C-alpha positions as CSV (number, residue, x, y, z in Angstrom):
1,M,0.0,0.0,0.1
2,T,1.2,3.4,-0.8
3,V,0.0,6.5,1.2
4,T,0.6,9.9,-0.2
5,L,0.7,12.7,2.2
6,P,0.4,16.4,1.2
7,D,3.5,18.6,1.4
8,T,2.8,20.7,4.4
9,P,5.3,22.3,6.6
10,A,4.6,19.6,9.2
11,T,4.9,16.6,6.9
12,L,8.2,18.1,5.2
13,R,9.8,18.0,8.8
14,M,8.9,14.3,9.3
15,S,11.1,11.3,8.0
16,E,9.4,8.4,6.6
17,E,10.3,6.3,9.7
18,E,8.5,9.0,11.9
19,V,5.3,8.8,9.8
20,R,5.3,5.0,9.7
21,L,6.0,4.7,13.3
22,G,3.4,7.3,14.2
23,L,0.8,5.3,12.1
24,A,1.8,2.1,13.4
25,C,1.4,3.3,17.1
26,S,-1.8,4.9,16.3
27,L,-3.2,1.7,14.8
28,F,-2.0,-0.4,17.8
29,A,-3.5,2.1,20.3
30,R,-6.8,1.9,18.5
31,G,-6.7,-2.0,18.6
32,K,-6.6,-2.2,14.9
33,V,-3.4,-4.3,14.7
34,S,-1.1,-6.3,17.1
35,S,2.1,-5.2,18.4
36,R,4.1,-7.4,15.9
37,V,1.9,-6.3,13.0
38,A,2.6,-2.5,14.1
39,A,6.3,-3.1,14.2
40,D,6.1,-4.7,10.6
41,I,4.2,-1.6,9.6
42,A,6.8,0.8,11.0
43,G,9.5,-1.1,9.6
44,V,11.3,-1.4,13.0
45,T,12.2,-4.0,15.4
46,Y,9.7,-5.1,18.1
47,G,11.9,-3.5,20.8
48,R,11.9,-0.2,19.0
49,L,8.1,-0.2,18.6
50,L,7.8,-0.9,22.3
51,D,10.1,2.1,23.0
52,A,7.9,4.2,20.9
53,L,4.8,3.1,22.5
54,H,6.3,3.9,25.9
55,E,7.5,7.4,24.7
56,R,3.9,8.1,23.5
57,K,2.3,6.7,26.8
58,I,0.5,4.2,24.9
59,P,0.0,1.1,27.3
60,Y,1.2,-2.0,25.8
61,L,-0.5,-4.3,28.4
62,T,-4.0,-3.8,29.3
63,S,-5.1,-4.8,32.9
64,E,-7.0,-7.7,31.4
65,M,-4.1,-8.9,29.6
66,L,-1.9,-8.6,32.8
67,R,-4.4,-10.5,34.8
68,Q,-4.4,-13.5,32.3
69,D,-0.6,-13.6,32.4
70,I,-0.7,-13.6,36.1
71,E,-3.4,-16.3,36.1
72,T,-1.3,-18.3,33.7
73,L,1.7,-18.2,35.9
74,N,-0.1,-19.1,38.9
75,R,-1.3,-22.3,37.3
76,M,2.0,-23.1,35.8
77,F,3.7,-22.4,39.5
78,P,1.1,-23.0,42.0
79,G,3.6,-22.9,44.8
80,H,4.4,-19.4,44.3
81,P,1.3,-17.5,43.6
82,L,1.4,-14.0,42.4
83,P,-1.3,-11.5,43.6
84,L,-3.9,-10.5,40.8
85,P,-4.2,-6.7,40.3
86,S,-7.2,-5.1,41.7
87,A,-9.9,-4.2,39.3
């Protein structure tokens, strides 16, 4: 897919990587793509995408995702249960 942006002062100051990364972060934040797909869209490593999400204060994990992960760990290691986050 090719996206053409108008030549405005704002877009002329942005690199292609900045535009792709911004789009990828926005799509991830809106729940349109997974983090792996967002990294592919941005053309960056998974770690770089996570850094960009952090810089933009976009949460990577929802509280429900964290709860599911902790429940899985507690089933795997019943002798060392972790507390579940409060709702």
